[in-house]
TORKOL-4160 file (C-alpha; in steps of 0.2 Angstrom, whole numbers, padded with zeros to 4 digits, m for minus):
219
<pt num="1" X="m0880" Y="m0742" Z="0179"/>
<pt num="2" X="m0863" Y="m0736" Z="0172"/>
<pt num="3" X="m0860" Y="m0717" Z="0170"/>
<pt num="4" X="m0863" Y="m0711" Z="0152"/>
<pt num="5" X="m0853" Y="m0696" Z="0144"/>
<pt num="6" X="m0869" Y="m0689" Z="0138"/>
<pt num="7" X="m0876" Y="m0671" Z="0141"/>
<pt num="8" X="m0891" Y="m0673" Z="0152"/>
<pt num="9" X="m0901" Y="m0660" Z="0144"/>
<pt num="10" X="m0900" Y="m0669" Z="0127"/>
<pt num="11" X="m0906" Y="m0685" Z="0135"/>
<pt num="12" X="m0920" Y="m0678" Z="0144"/>
<pt num="13" X="m0926" Y="m0670" Z="0127"/>
<pt num="14" X="m0925" Y="m0686" Z="0119"/>
<pt num="15" X="m0935" Y="m0695" Z="0132"/>
<pt num="16" X="m0947" Y="m0680" Z="0134"/>
<pt num="17" X="m0951" Y="m0680" Z="0114"/>
<pt num="18" X="m0963" Y="m0695" Z="0115"/>
<pt num="19" X="m0973" Y="m0687" Z="0129"/>
<pt num="20" X="m0974" Y="m0671" Z="0117"/>
<pt num="21" X="m0979" Y="m0681" Z="0102"/>
<pt num="22" X="m0992" Y="m0690" Z="0112"/>
<pt num="23" X="m0999" Y="m0675" Z="0120"/>
<pt num="24" X="m1002" Y="m0664" Z="0104"/>
<pt num="25" X="m1008" Y="m0682" Z="0095"/>
<pt num="26" X="m1021" Y="m0683" Z="0109"/>
<pt num="27" X="m1027" Y="m0665" Z="0107"/>
<pt num="28" X="m1029" Y="m0666" Z="0088"/>
<pt num="29" X="m1039" Y="m0683" Z="0089"/>
<pt num="30" X="m1050" Y="m0675" Z="0101"/>
<pt num="31" X="m1055" Y="m0661" Z="0091"/>
<pt num="32" X="m1057" Y="m0674" Z="0077"/>
<pt num="33" X="m1066" Y="m0687" Z="0087"/>
<pt num="34" X="m1079" Y="m0673" Z="0094"/>
<pt num="35" X="m1081" Y="m0665" Z="0077"/>
<pt num="36" X="m1086" Y="m0681" Z="0070"/>
<pt num="37" X="m1097" Y="m0686" Z="0084"/>
<pt num="38" X="m1106" Y="m0669" Z="0080"/>
<pt num="39" X="m1109" Y="m0671" Z="0062"/>
<pt num="40" X="m1093" Y="m0666" Z="0053"/>
<pt num="41" X="m1082" Y="m0679" Z="0044"/>
<pt num="42" X="m1070" Y="m0668" Z="0038"/>
<pt num="43" X="m1056" Y="m0672" Z="0049"/>
<pt num="44" X="m1060" Y="m0691" Z="0047"/>
<pt num="45" X="m1060" Y="m0690" Z="0028"/>
<pt num="46" X="m1042" Y="m0681" Z="0030"/>
<pt num="47" X="m1036" Y="m0696" Z="0039"/>
<pt num="48" X="m1035" Y="m0685" Z="0057"/>
<pt num="49" X="m1046" Y="m0698" Z="0066"/>
<pt num="50" X="m1031" Y="m0707" Z="0073"/>
<pt num="51" X="m1018" Y="m0709" Z="0087"/>
<pt num="52" X="m1003" Y="m0710" Z="0073"/>
<pt num="53" X="m0994" Y="m0694" Z="0078"/>
<pt num="54" X="m0986" Y="m0694" Z="0059"/>
<pt num="55" X="m1003" Y="m0689" Z="0054"/>
<pt num="56" X="m1004" Y="m0674" Z="0064"/>
<pt num="57" X="m0986" Y="m0668" Z="0064"/>
<pt num="58" X="m0982" Y="m0651" Z="0057"/>
<pt num="59" X="m0965" Y="m0648" Z="0050"/>
<pt num="60" X="m0962" Y="m0631" Z="0058"/>
<pt num="61" X="m0971" Y="m0633" Z="0073"/>
<pt num="62" X="m0970" Y="m0651" Z="0078"/>
<pt num="63" X="m0950" Y="m0654" Z="0071"/>
<pt num="64" X="m0941" Y="m0637" Z="0069"/>
<pt num="65" X="m0949" Y="m0626" Z="0083"/>
<pt num="66" X="m0946" Y="m0640" Z="0097"/>
<pt num="67" X="m0927" Y="m0642" Z="0091"/>
<pt num="68" X="m0924" Y="m0624" Z="0090"/>
<pt num="69" X="m0931" Y="m0620" Z="0107"/>
<pt num="70" X="m0919" Y="m0634" Z="0115"/>
<pt num="71" X="m0904" Y="m0628" Z="0106"/>
<pt num="72" X="m0908" Y="m0610" Z="0112"/>
<pt num="73" X="m0911" Y="m0616" Z="0130"/>
<pt num="74" X="m0929" Y="m0610" Z="0131"/>
<pt num="75" X="m0944" Y="m0622" Z="0136"/>
<pt num="76" X="m0949" Y="m0635" Z="0124"/>
<pt num="77" X="m0962" Y="m0626" Z="0112"/>
<pt num="78" X="m0972" Y="m0632" Z="0099"/>
<pt num="79" X="m0988" Y="m0637" Z="0089"/>
<pt num="80" X="m0998" Y="m0649" Z="0079"/>
<pt num="81" X="m1004" Y="m0647" Z="0062"/>
<pt num="82" X="m1023" Y="m0640" Z="0066"/>
<pt num="83" X="m1037" Y="m0652" Z="0062"/>
<pt num="84" X="m1048" Y="m0646" Z="0048"/>
<pt num="85" X="m1067" Y="m0643" Z="0053"/>
<pt num="86" X="m1081" Y="m0637" Z="0043"/>
<pt num="87" X="m1093" Y="m0628" Z="0056"/>
<pt num="88" X="m1107" Y="m0629" Z="0042"/>
<pt num="89" X="m1108" Y="m0648" Z="0044"/>
<pt num="90" X="m1114" Y="m0645" Z="0063"/>
<pt num="91" X="m1132" Y="m0646" Z="0068"/>
<pt num="92" X="m1129" Y="m0631" Z="0080"/>
<pt num="93" X="m1114" Y="m0623" Z="0071"/>
<pt num="94" X="m1109" Y="m0610" Z="0085"/>
<pt num="95" X="m1111" Y="m0622" Z="0101"/>
<pt num="96" X="m1104" Y="m0637" Z="0091"/>
<pt num="97" X="m1089" Y="m0627" Z="0086"/>
<pt num="98" X="m1086" Y="m0621" Z="0104"/>
<pt num="99" X="m1086" Y="m0639" Z="0111"/>
<pt num="100" X="m1076" Y="m0645" Z="0097"/>
<pt num="101" X="m1063" Y="m0632" Z="0101"/>
<pt num="102" X="m1064" Y="m0635" Z="0121"/>
<pt num="103" X="m1061" Y="m0653" Z="0121"/>
<pt num="104" X="m1045" Y="m0651" Z="0113"/>
<pt num="105" X="m1037" Y="m0642" Z="0128"/>
<pt num="106" X="m1048" Y="m0651" Z="0139"/>
<pt num="107" X="m1041" Y="m0668" Z="0134"/>
<pt num="108" X="m1023" Y="m0662" Z="0139"/>
<pt num="109" X="m1030" Y="m0658" Z="0156"/>
<pt num="110" X="m1036" Y="m0676" Z="0158"/>
<pt num="111" X="m1019" Y="m0682" Z="0151"/>
<pt num="112" X="m1010" Y="m0672" Z="0166"/>
<pt num="113" X="m1020" Y="m0680" Z="0178"/>
<pt num="114" X="m1017" Y="m0698" Z="0170"/>
<pt num="115" X="m0999" Y="m0695" Z="0171"/>
<pt num="116" X="m1000" Y="m0689" Z="0189"/>
<pt num="117" X="m1010" Y="m0705" Z="0193"/>
<pt num="118" X="m0996" Y="m0716" Z="0183"/>
<pt num="119" X="m0982" Y="m0706" Z="0194"/>
<pt num="120" X="m0991" Y="m0709" Z="0210"/>
<pt num="121" X="m0993" Y="m0729" Z="0208"/>
<pt num="122" X="m0976" Y="m0731" Z="0198"/>
<pt num="123" X="m0960" Y="m0733" Z="0209"/>
<pt num="124" X="m0947" Y="m0720" Z="0206"/>
<pt num="125" X="m0933" Y="m0728" Z="0196"/>
<pt num="126" X="m0917" Y="m0722" Z="0188"/>
<pt num="127" X="m0917" Y="m0721" Z="0170"/>
<pt num="128" X="m0901" Y="m0715" Z="0166"/>
<pt num="129" X="m0886" Y="m0711" Z="0177"/>
<pt num="130" X="m0875" Y="m0697" Z="0167"/>
<pt num="131" X="m0860" Y="m0689" Z="0173"/>
<pt num="132" X="m0865" Y="m0693" Z="0191"/>
<pt num="133" X="m0883" Y="m0686" Z="0187"/>
<pt num="134" X="m0897" Y="m0696" Z="0188"/>
<pt num="135" X="m0912" Y="m0694" Z="0178"/>
<pt num="136" X="m0927" Y="m0702" Z="0186"/>
<pt num="137" X="m0944" Y="m0708" Z="0179"/>
<pt num="138" X="m0953" Y="m0694" Z="0190"/>
<pt num="139" X="m0943" Y="m0682" Z="0182"/>
<pt num="140" X="m0949" Y="m0686" Z="0164"/>
<pt num="141" X="m0967" Y="m0687" Z="0171"/>
<pt num="142" X="m0967" Y="m0671" Z="0179"/>
<pt num="143" X="m0961" Y="m0663" Z="0163"/>
<pt num="144" X="m0977" Y="m0671" Z="0154"/>
<pt num="145" X="m0989" Y="m0664" Z="0168"/>
<pt num="146" X="m0982" Y="m0647" Z="0165"/>
<pt num="147" X="m0983" Y="m0648" Z="0147"/>
<pt num="148" X="m1001" Y="m0653" Z="0147"/>
<pt num="149" X="m1006" Y="m0640" Z="0160"/>
<pt num="150" X="m0998" Y="m0627" Z="0149"/>
<pt num="151" X="m1007" Y="m0634" Z="0133"/>
<pt num="152" X="m1023" Y="m0632" Z="0143"/>
<pt num="153" X="m1022" Y="m0615" Z="0149"/>
<pt num="154" X="m1012" Y="m0608" Z="0132"/>
<pt num="155" X="m1024" Y="m0616" Z="0120"/>
<pt num="156" X="m1039" Y="m0606" Z="0130"/>
<pt num="157" X="m1031" Y="m0589" Z="0127"/>
<pt num="158" X="m1044" Y="m0580" Z="0116"/>
<pt num="159" X="m1031" Y="m0575" Z="0105"/>
<pt num="160" X="m1031" Y="m0581" Z="0086"/>
<pt num="161" X="m1027" Y="m0595" Z="0080"/>
<pt num="162" X="m1029" Y="m0604" Z="0097"/>
<pt num="163" X="m1044" Y="m0613" Z="0103"/>
<pt num="164" X="m1050" Y="m0600" Z="0115"/>
<pt num="165" X="m1056" Y="m0588" Z="0102"/>
<pt num="166" X="m1069" Y="m0601" Z="0095"/>
<pt num="167" X="m1074" Y="m0604" Z="0112"/>
<pt num="168" X="m1076" Y="m0585" Z="0115"/>
<pt num="169" X="m1086" Y="m0584" Z="0099"/>
<pt num="170" X="m1097" Y="m0598" Z="0104"/>
<pt num="171" X="m1101" Y="m0589" Z="0121"/>
<pt num="172" X="m1102" Y="m0572" Z="0114"/>
<pt num="173" X="m1108" Y="m0571" Z="0098"/>
<pt num="174" X="m1105" Y="m0552" Z="0092"/>
<pt num="175" X="m1098" Y="m0544" Z="0078"/>
<pt num="176" X="m1080" Y="m0542" Z="0085"/>
<pt num="177" X="m1079" Y="m0560" Z="0089"/>
<pt num="178" X="m1085" Y="m0565" Z="0072"/>
<pt num="179" X="m1070" Y="m0555" Z="0065"/>
<pt num="180" X="m1059" Y="m0561" Z="0078"/>
<pt num="181" X="m1062" Y="m0579" Z="0073"/>
<pt num="182" X="m1058" Y="m0576" Z="0056"/>
<pt num="183" X="m1043" Y="m0565" Z="0058"/>
<pt num="184" X="m1032" Y="m0578" Z="0049"/>
<pt num="185" X="m1012" Y="m0576" Z="0048"/>
<pt num="186" X="m1014" Y="m0558" Z="0057"/>
<pt num="187" X="m1018" Y="m0568" Z="0073"/>
<pt num="188" X="m1002" Y="m0577" Z="0073"/>
<pt num="189" X="m0994" Y="m0560" Z="0074"/>
<pt num="190" X="m1004" Y="m0555" Z="0089"/>
<pt num="191" X="m1000" Y="m0571" Z="0097"/>
<pt num="192" X="m0981" Y="m0568" Z="0095"/>
<pt num="193" X="m0983" Y="m0550" Z="0102"/>
<pt num="194" X="m0991" Y="m0558" Z="0117"/>
<pt num="195" X="m0977" Y="m0570" Z="0119"/>
<pt num="196" X="m0965" Y="m0556" Z="0120"/>
<pt num="197" X="m0975" Y="m0544" Z="0130"/>
<pt num="198" X="m0976" Y="m0542" Z="0149"/>
<pt num="199" X="m0991" Y="m0551" Z="0149"/>
<pt num="200" X="m0982" Y="m0568" Z="0146"/>
<pt num="201" X="m0974" Y="m0565" Z="0163"/>
<pt num="202" X="m0990" Y="m0567" Z="0172"/>
<pt num="203" X="m0997" Y="m0580" Z="0162"/>
<pt num="204" X="m0981" Y="m0590" Z="0165"/>
<pt num="205" X="m0983" Y="m0587" Z="0184"/>
<pt num="206" X="m1003" Y="m0594" Z="0184"/>
<pt num="207" X="m0995" Y="m0609" Z="0174"/>
<pt num="208" X="m0981" Y="m0613" Z="0188"/>
<pt num="209" X="m0994" Y="m0610" Z="0202"/>
<pt num="210" X="m1007" Y="m0622" Z="0194"/>
<pt num="211" X="m0994" Y="m0634" Z="0188"/>
<pt num="212" X="m0986" Y="m0634" Z="0206"/>
<pt num="213" X="m1002" Y="m0641" Z="0213"/>
<pt num="214" X="m1003" Y="m0655" Z="0201"/>
<pt num="215" X="m0984" Y="m0658" Z="0205"/>
<pt num="216" X="m0986" Y="m0658" Z="0224"/>
<pt num="217" X="m0991" Y="m0676" Z="0225"/>
<pt num="218" X="m0975" Y="m0681" Z="0215"/>
<pt num="219" X="m0962" Y="m0670" Z="0227"/>
């Protein structure tokens, strides 16, 4: 394959976008399907019980933030539009809300395993040869594994508005967790502080360690 005078980083980004969209779509679909099976059809009526990524995209989280994170040189960051859920429709409100919240991150862990299996059974091929730098299929798959391991653990953090808050509230029903789950916009501010706190470094170490276990068979 002839060398192309194109920025390898840009090609990696463009090839990674489909995996990113699939990952966040699977996450939201898992929420929607589980909620529907447990008695809440709010997401279904909102058209979110679908694998169509355009139904789950959020202008800021799925488009602007990923582009900005790419342009700034940091890791690809983004999110989908949250699936609407009405816990009042569940037969067991607290337990079902926790289950619905957990299946989203869990679907990303399963998808990471699926990508790993694909990587193990698929011969490594050169997708692009740019400026004498080869971009391999395994490189894209490794990005996808890392992303989904990250999404699993990140969404389990007990910080509003992440899924971990609802799981915590489901397990430990206290006035504190009740207020925490209804923290609203203020929770996003807390999350931003966490991202820029020293704790973020330790969280990244955890992700890198666990993702390394997943990636070891492909190295």
